[in-house]
Each structure stands twice: as structure tokens, then as C-alpha cells.
C-alpha positions in Angstrom: 33.8 16.8 8.7 31.8 14.7 10.3 28.4 15.9 12.2 28.2 15.9 16.1 26.0 13.4 16.2 27.7 10.9 13.8 31.0 10.9 16.4 29.1 8.5 18.7 30.1 4.9 17.9 27.3 2.6 16.6 25.3 1.1 19.5 25.1 -1.6 18.4 28.5 -2.4 19.1 28.6 -1.5 22.6 25.8 -4.1 23.0 28.0 -6.8 21.5 30.7 -5.6 24.0 28.8 -5.8 26.8 27.7 -9.3 26.4 24.0 -9.1 26.8 22.0 -8.5 23.6 21.3 -5.3 22.9 22.5 -3.8 26.7 24.4 -1.5 25.5 21.7 0.1 23.5 19.2 0.2 26.1 21.5 1.4 28.9 22.8 4.2 26.4 21.3 7.5 26.7 19.8 8.2 23.5 20.2 11.3 21.4 17.4 13.9 21.2 14.8 13.0 18.4 15.8 15.6 15.5 12.3 17.5 15.7 13.4 20.7 13.7 14.9 18.3 10.2 13.0 15.7 9.9 9.7 18.4 9.8 11.7 20.2 7.4 11.8 16.9 5.0 7.8 16.2 6.5 7.1 19.3 4.8 9.2 19.1 1.5 7.8 15.2 0.7 3.9 16.7 2.0 4.8 19.6 0.0 5.7 17.4 -3.2 2.8 15.2 -3.4 -0.3 17.7 -2.4 1.2 19.8 -5.2 -0.4 17.1 -7.9 -2.8 15.3 -5.4 -5.7 16.2 -7.7 -4.1 16.1 -11.4 -5.5 13.6 -13.2 -8.3 12.4 -11.2 -9.4 9.1 -9.4 -7.9 6.2 -9.6 -9.8 2.7 -10.3 -9.2 1.4 -7.1 -10.0 4.6 -5.2 -13.3 4.4 -6.7 -13.8 0.9 -5.0 -12.3 1.9 -2.2 -14.7 5.0 -2.1 -17.8 2.9 -2.4 -16.1 0.7 0.1 -16.5 3.0 2.3 -20.2 3.3 1.9 -20.4 -0.3 2.9 -18.7 -0.7 6.3 -18.1 -4.5 7.3 -15.9 -6.9 8.8 -13.6 -7.9 5.8 -13.6 -6.9 2.1 -12.6 -9.7 -0.6 -9.1 -8.7 -1.3 -8.5 -6.3 1.5 -9.2 -6.1 5.4 -11.3 -3.0 6.6 -9.0 -0.7 7.9 -8.7 1.0 4.2 -12.9 1.3 4.3 -12.8 2.8 7.5 -10.6 5.4 6.8 -12.1 6.2 3.0 -15.4 6.8 5.4 -13.5 9.2 7.2 -12.1 10.8 5.0 -16.0 11.4 3.1 -17.0 12.7 6.7 -14.4 15.2 6.6 -13.7 16.2 3.2 -17.1 15.2 1.2 -15.7 13.3 -2.4 -12.7 16.0 -2.3 -9.9 13.7 -4.3 -7.1 15.7 -2.7 -8.7 15.1 1.1 -9.1 11.6 0.2 -5.4 11.3 -0.8 -4.2 13.5 1.8 -4.6 10.5 4.3 -2.3 8.5 2.3 0.3 11.3 2.5 0.0 11.5 6.2 0.6 8.1 6.5 4.1 8.9 4.7 4.6 11.5 7.4 4.2 9.1 9.7 6.6 6.6 7.8 9.2 9.4 7.9 8.8 9.6 11.4 9.3 6.1 12.4 12.2 6.0 10.6 14.2 8.6 12.5 13.0 7.0 15.3 14.6 3.8 14.2 17.5 5.5 13.2 17.3 7.1 17.3 16.7 4.2 18.7 20.2 2.4 17.1 22.2 5.7 18.6 22.0 7.6 15.5 22.4 11.7 16.0 20.8 14.4 14.7 21.8 14.0 11.2 21.8 10.0 10.9 18.0 10.8 12.1 17.5 13.3 9.0 19.1 10.7 6.4 17.1 7.7 7.9 13.9 10.6 7.6 15.3 11.7 3.9 15.8 8.1 2.5 13.1 6.9 3.3 10.5 9.9 2.7 12.3 10.1 -0.8 12.2 6.8 -2.2 10.5 6.5 -5.2 8.1 3.7 -3.6 6.7 6.0 -0.9 6.9 9.3 -3.5 4.6 7.2 -5.7 2.5 4.9 -3.3 1.7 8.5 -0.7 0.0 9.7 -3.9 -3.3 7.6 -4.4 -5.8 6.4 -1.8 -4.4 2.7 -1.5 -3.6 0.2 1.5 -0.2 0.1 0.1 0.6 3.5 2.0 -1.6 2.3 5.1 0.8 -1.3 5.0 4.2 0.6 5.0 3.4 2.8 7.8 2.1 -0.4 9.8 5.3 -2.6 8.4 7.6 0.2 9.6 5.8 0.3 13.3 5.7 -3.6 13.9 9.4 -3.5 12.8 10.4 -0.5 15.1 8.6 -2.2 18.2 10.6 -5.0 17.4 13.6 -3.4 17.3 12.9 -1.7 20.7 11.9 -5.4 22.1 14.9 -6.5 21.0 16.6 -3.6 22.6 15.4 -4.0 26.0 13.2 -1.1 25.6 9.9 -2.3 23.8 6.2 -3.5 25.0 4.9 -6.7 23.6 1.4 -5.4 23.8 2.0 -2.7 21.8 3.3 -5.1 19.2 0.9 -7.1 19.5 -1.7 -3.9 19.1 0.7 -2.9 15.7 0.8 -6.6 14.6 -3.7 -6.8 14.9 -4.1 -3.4 13.4 -1.5 -4.1 10.8 -3.2 -7.6 9.5 -6.7 -5.5 9.4 -4.4 -3.2 7.1 -3.4 -5.5 4.3 -3.0 -9.1 4.9 0.4 -8.8 3.2 1.6 -8.3 6.9 1.2 -11.8 8.0 4.5 -12.5 6.3 6.5 -10.1 8.4 4.8 -11.4 11.6 5.4 -15.5 10.7 9.0 -14.2 9.9 9.4 -12.2 13.0 7.9 -15.0 15.4 10.5 -17.7 13.6 13.3 -15.4 14.0 13.2 -14.5 17.4 12.5 -18.3 18.0 15.8 -19.3 16.7 18.0 -16.1 17.5 16.3 -14.5 20.7 14.0 -16.8 22.4 14.5 -15.3 25.8 12.1 -12.2 24.6 9.4 -15.1 23.8 9.8 -16.1 27.4 7.9 -13.2 28.5 4.3 -12.6 29.9 3.8 -9.8 27.7 4.4 -12.3 24.6 0.9 -14.1 25.0 -0.7 -11.1 25.9 0.8 -9.2 22.7 -0.6 -12.7 20.5 -4.4 -12.1 22.5 -4.2 -8.5 21.4 -3.9 -9.3 18.2 -6.3 -11.9 17.8 -8.7 -10.2 19.1 -8.4 -7.3 16.8 -9.0 -9.6 14.0 -11.8 -10.9 15.1 -14.5 -9.0 13.5 -12.3 -10.2 10.0 -12.3 -13.9 11.1 -16.0 -13.9 11.2 -16.6 -11.9 7.9 -14.5 -14.5 6.2 -16.2 -17.5 8.1 -19.7 -15.8 7.0 -18.5 -15.4 3.3 -17.0 -18.8 2.7 -13.5 -17.4 3.3 -13.2 -15.8 0.2 -10.0 -13.7 0.6 -8.1 -17.3 0.8 -9.9 -18.3 -2.4 -9.1 -15.1 -4.2 -5.6 -14.9 -2.8 -4.9 -18.4 -3.8 -6.3 -17.8 -7.3 -5.5 -13.9 -8.1 -6.6 -12.5 -11.0 -4.7 -11.1 -13.7 -3.1 -7.6 -12.4 -1.8 -4.3 -14.4 1.1 -4.7 -11.8 1.8 -8.4 -12.4 5.7 -8.6 -12.5 8.0 -11.4 -14.1 10.8 -12.9 -11.2 13.6 -10.8 -12.7 11.1 -7.6 -12.9 10.8 -8.3 -9.2 14.2 -7.5 -8.5 14.5 -4.7 -11.0 11.6 -3.1 -9.5 12.6 -3.6 -5.6 15.9 -1.9 -6.6 14.8 1.2 -8.6 11.7 1.4 -6.0 14.1 1.4 -3.4 16.6 4.0 -5.1 19.6 2.6 -6.6 21.6 4.9 -4.9 20.0 4.3 -1.4 20.4 0.7 -2.4 23.9 0.4 -0.5 22.3 2.0 2.8 19.7 -0.6 2.6 22.4 -3.2 2.3 24.2 -1.7 5.3 21.5 -1.9 7.6 20.7 -5.1 6.9 24.5 -6.3 7.2 24.2 -4.3 10.9 21.2 -6.4 11.8 22.4 -9.8 10.8 25.8 -9.0 12.4 24.5 -8.2 15.9 22.8 -11.2 17.6 20.9 -9.2 19.3 19.1 -7.8 16.3 19.7 -10.5 13.8 16.0 -11.4 13.7 15.4 -8.6 12.2 17.7 -8.5 9.7 17.0 -12.1 8.5 13.5 -11.0 8.9 14.2 -8.7 6.3 16.1 -10.9 3.7 12.8 -13.5 4.4 10.6 -11.1 3.7 12.6 -10.4 0.0 12.9 -14.0 -0.5 9.5 -14.8 -0.2 7.9 -12.7 -2.2 10.4 -13.9 -4.8 9.4 -17.4 -4.4 5.7 -16.7 -3.9 5.4 -14.6 -7.3 4.3 -11.4 -5.3 4.4 -7.9 -6.3 7.7 -5.8 -5.1 5.9 -3.4 -3.5 4.4 -6.3 -1.0 8.2 -6.5 0.1 9.9 -2.8 -0.1 8.1 -2.2 3.5 10.5 -4.3 5.2 13.3 -2.5 2.8 12.5 1.0 4.1 12.9 -0.6 7.8 16.3 -1.2 6.6 16.6 2.2 4.7 16.7 3.6 8.3 19.1 1.3 10.2 21.2 2.0 7.3 21.2 5.7 7.9 23.3 4.9 11.3 26.4 3.2 9.4 26.1 5.5 6.1 26.0 8.6 8.5 29.9 7.2 10.2 31.4 7.1 6.3 29.5 9.5 4.8 32.1 12.7 5.2 30.5 16.1 3.8 32.5 15.2 0.2 30.7 12.1 0.2 27.8 13.3 1.0 27.8 15.9 -1.2 28.3 13.1 -4.3 25.6 10.7 -3.0 23.4 13.6 -2.6 23.6 15.0 -5.7 23.1 11.5 -7.5 20.0 10.6 -5.1 18.3 14.0 -6.2 19.4 13.4 -9.9 18.0 10.0 -10.0 14.5 11.2 -7.9 14.0 14.1 -10.5 14.5 11.5 -13.5 12.0 9.1 -12.2 9.6 11.8 -10.8 7.5 11.8 -14.0 6.7 8.2 -13.5 6.0 8.5 -9.7 3.7 11.4 -9.9 1.6 13.1 -12.3 3.7 16.2 -12.8 3.5 16.1 -16.5 0.2 17.1 -18.4 -1.5 14.3 -19.5 -1.2 14.4 -23.1 2.8 15.0 -22.5 3.0 12.0 -20.4 1.0 10.2 -22.9 3.0 10.8 -25.7 6.0 10.3 -24.0 5.0 6.9 -23.2 4.7 7.8 -18.9 1.2 7.1 -18.7 1.9 3.2 -19.9 4.9 2.7 -18.3 2.6 3.3 -15.3 -0.9 1.9 -15.4 -2.2 3.8 -12.5 -2.2 6.7 -14.9 -4.2 5.1 -17.3 -6.7 4.6 -14.6 -6.7 7.9 -13.7 -8.8 9.3 -16.2 -12.2 9.8 -18.0 -14.4 8.4 -15.3 -16.6 11.6 -14.9 -17.3 11.3 -18.8 -17.9 7.8 -18.2 -20.9 8.4 -16.0 -22.0 11.6 -18.3 -22.3 9.4 -20.8 -24.3 6.5 -19.3 -26.5 8.9 -18.2 -27.3 9.6 -21.8 -27.8 6.0 -22.5 -29.6 4.7 -19.4 -33.2 6.4 -20.1 -35.3 3.3 -19.6 -33.0 0.5 -17.7 -33.9 -0.8 -14.5 -30.3 -1.3 -13.8 -27.2 -0.3 -14.7 -24.7 -4.1 -14.9 -20.9 -3.1 -15.0 -18.1 -5.3 -16.2 -15.6 -4.2 -13.5 -15.7 -2.4 -10.1 -14.2 0.7 -11.5 -16.9 1.3 -14.0 -19.4 0.5 -10.8 -17.5 2.7 -8.6 -17.4 5.8 -11.2 -20.7 5.5 -11.5 -21.5 5.6 -8.0 -19.7 8.5 -7.5 -20.0 10.9 -10.7 -23.5 9.2 -11.8 -26.4 11.6 -11.6 -30.3 10.1 -12.2 -29.1 6.3 -12.8 -30.7 3.6 -12.2 -29.2 1.4 -9.7 -25.7 0.1 -10.3 -24.3 -3.6 -10.3 -21.4 -5.5 -10.4 -20.1 -8.8 -9.8 -17.0 -8.3 -9.3 -14.9 -8.2 -5.9 -16.7 -7.2 -3.1 -19.2 -5.5 -4.9 -20.9 -9.3 -5.5 -22.4 -8.7 -2.2 -23.8 -5.1 -2.9 -26.4 -6.2 -5.1 -29.3 -3.7 -5.5 -33.0 -4.6 -5.3 -33.9 -4.5 -8.5 -37.2 -5.9 -9.5 -37.4 -4.8 -13.5 -35.1 -6.5 -15.9 -34.1 -4.2 -18.8 -30.6 -3.5 -18.3 -27.8 -1.6 -19.3 -24.4 -3.5 -19.8 -21.1 -1.3 -19.3 -18.1 -3.0 -21.0 -20.1 -6.2 -21.7 -19.3 -8.1 -24.9 -22.1 -10.4 -26.6 -20.5 -13.2 -25.2 -20.0 -12.2 -22.0 -23.7 -10.9 -21.2 -24.7 -14.8 -21.4 -27.0 -13.9 -18.2 -29.6 -11.8 -20.6 -31.1 -11.7 -24.1 -31.7 -9.2 -27.1 -28.0 -7.9 -26.8 -27.9 -4.8 -28.6 -24.8 -2.4 -28.4 -25.4 1.2 -28.4 -22.3 2.8 -28.0 -18.7 2.6 -27.2 -16.3 3.7 -24.1 -15.1 7.0 -24.7 -11.5 7.2 -22.8 -9.0 9.8 -23.3 -6.0 7.0 -23.1 -5.4 3.8 -23.6 -6.9 2.0 -21.2 -8.7 -1.2 -19.9 -12.2 0.1 -20.7 -11.4 2.4 -23.9 -13.5 1.0 -26.8 -15.3 -1.6 -24.8 -19.2 -1.9 -25.6 -22.2 -0.6 -24.0 -25.1 -2.0 -24.7 -29.0 -2.8 -23.9 -30.7 -6.3 -23.2 -33.2 -8.1 -21.1 -32.4 -10.3 -18.2 -32.9 -13.8 -18.5 -35.1 -13.1 -15.2 -34.9 -10.7 -12.1 -31.6 -9.4 -11.4 -31.6 -11.8 -8.2 -32.0 -14.8 -9.8 -29.1 -14.3 -12.7 -26.8 -12.6 -9.9 -25.2 -16.2 -9.6 -24.2 -16.1 -13.3 -22.9 -12.7 -13.4 -20.7 -13.6 -10.5 -19.7 -17.1 -11.9 -17.9 -15.1 -14.1 -15.2 -13.6 -11.7 -14.3 -17.0 -10.1 -11.1 -19.2 -11.0 -12.3 -22.1 -13.4 
């Protein structure tokens, strides 16, 4: 037996029968928002993430974002400013609480779940369809895993979902161009990857829904989006468009994927049981002339990152949107018996993958079972406070501590006590060089061959880490800089620039 909300026909079909794009959906009375079941989904998802939010420790990138929150500016080398602004707000509200810091990512996940339910509602989905959309999106492996860390990925998922939802409402005849322009502008200041979605949306609207682009609201939306980007554009111009250079010549990453691995991860992170739901959503969009631009935007985004060598999580926000859309036809198909079988498979696979998505296992157990090596984030969440203690013991007499990467620099900034000024030439740290006159340096992570900017290199210790990661076993050394830090800084920074 189907739930009452599932007895209504899919409203896209009515729009096609009316002859006008989106007319039937726009005129139809929408079902009420399924507040209670969606709140239950939200509460369960928050409880899951909060239960392990402080389990292992600060992740390497989180240390960087925490320091970025101390340096508010219009842009950063590899991310726009919204993440740093949220970092600063987290510090004001919660100090250096890791759980408070990660609460922002969890809240972004909450909002993403609510938007998923709104997508299903706008497509005529009743109470059950909205709940299914909330569950499919909220407990997709990608949302469970990424909401466990304070990173731009969580905020990008929300921004992309909002942009696609507002575009859907426009296509259905009940949207607002200024709101969409606002969402695109904020989204681009959250993560640059949204530009692919924005370009594809514009292109597909030009092909299939040119009528919407004739609205006077369209140029206003463009103006709003551009105005929101002005601070970032000014910063980029002042810094030689360094973000462009960074993305044209990205450094190696622990999350780099081969193209076959990209496809495998895309399926696994969507959730194998839910993949047919996402496919159903894409098919429903492509078959409806009114909503075809959205369907091809989803397809185009996945293909674009496959061709461009992007990471699977760049494309997954549009897949989450497809899941929300697909919940409506899935609701029509899912009898109680079918839903029980699908639900059992969904929960089983989620539980099996959970140790990779969240730190539910003790660290030693996870390391012994290979879970830590399977997810590099775990390797980068442990040992940072101890590193700061070790550096404190070695830093006496040094005028500056120079680290080989942003993780080390961030750890010393957050956890170090009584240390000399900390410097790193990597990513945006290159612009935060401290004012130092002395030339005695303590080097963290530099081998003799990498320390060409100083003389008298003398190793004094090795970095100790509880698991095998990028830092473990790297040298800690003393040396004398070849000049003042300002004089040798270009040579330090040059090590991180592409050849």
C-alpha cells in the first residue's frame, strides 16, 4: 500500500499535458512540507555526526581553515573567503572547540537535507516522498562523511543544492531570479567548483528555456552574483590571480583519483542502493522539456569532472539533487514490501561503510584494520598537539619556526605555547610571513636538500606520529638562514610553485 502523499501523479507529467513548461506544477497546490519526519531525519543525522565529532582530532585542512579565520581577506589561494569567515565565527562562538568548529559543517548538512525535501515538495512529492528525499540525501555516504569535518565541501553541497532548487523553481514558474543570483554569488564565494554548475545551467537554459532568460530578473541576477564576487576578484588581481595558477597546476593530493576510481567513488559515495533513485531523478528531469536544463546540468557536471580530472566529490552535490528529484518517482514505485527490502539494503551498506565515513572505531583498531590508510583524512587527524609539544622542546634559542606544510604551521599556531613566530611558504601562508629579524631557524619537515635557503643544517629530532602519514619520520632541524626571513622568503615560497 502506498502512502497518501504518493497517490498523486508526478506533477511534471501534468505540466507536459498542459502544454506550457512547468505550468501544471506551478498551478497545482503543493503538499505541506513534511516537517515532523524531516526533523526526525535531521535529528538522527545530527546525532550520528555529533557522537564522533571530537573522536580523533583536528584534520590537517581544518588547522589551515582555523588559521585562515584569523586572517580575514577577500580570497585565499585555493578557496574563496566564506570558509574563513565561518571559521572566524566558529572561533567567536566556541573558541577552539573542535566540536563547535565542526558543528558548522553538521548544520550545513541539516540545511542540505531540508532543501532536498523542498525539492521533492516542489515536484509534487507528498509526505513520504519528501521523507525519502531527506533520508536518501541525509544518509548518503558523501554527506555523512563530509559533514564530519569543517571543510568547504559541506558548504559547497548546500550552496549547490540551493542553486539547483532555486533554478528548479524558476523552471516551474514560481522562482526568483534575484534569489538565484544571490545563491550563485554566495556559492562561488564558497567554492570555485560551482562555476561548472553555473555555466552548465546558463548553457542549458539557453538551449531549452530561453524564455526564462528574457525575464528582466535575469540581468539583475547576474549583477547580484558579480557584485558578491568583487572582493574576491580584487584580491585575486592584487595577488597575480594566484588561484587560477593554482588550479591550472594543482599539487599532488591524497584524494587524487584515477578516472575509473572517480566513477567507482561516485557510485559508492552516492550509495549503491540509492544510485537507481538518482538515475530516476535524472531521467525524470531530462524527459520533461520544462526541467530538461536541470537534468543535463547534472549529467554535464559529472561528465565535465570526469574529463577534466576532477575529484568525485566535486560532482556529488549535483548527484544529491538528483537523489532528491528521484525520490518522487521512487515513491510511486515503492510499495511497502519494496520499500522494506530497499531500506534494509540501504541501512546494511551504510553500516558497513560507516567506519570509513566516520571515526566510529578506536584509532588503534581502525589502523590495524586498514581503515586509516583507506581514508587519508584519518591519517591527518592525529598527532598534532604532540607535534606542538615536541617543537616547544626544540625551539629554545630559535628566532623563527619554518614548517614544510600548512598542517604543521596550523598545528603550531593552534597548539603551540611560547613558540617563536611560525612561518610556512605553502598556499596562503605565503602571505602571512611574520616579521622576524633574527636568522636562527628551527625547521619542521625539511630535508637537507629542501633547506637550500639556510646553512649549518643540523637534524635534532624526527616527527613522531601515532599513524603513518605525511609527517611521520620527517626531520626537525636547526639552521641559520642565508639572510633575514624577508630576504630568503622568495626562495622558500618558490619550492611550492609549479616548475
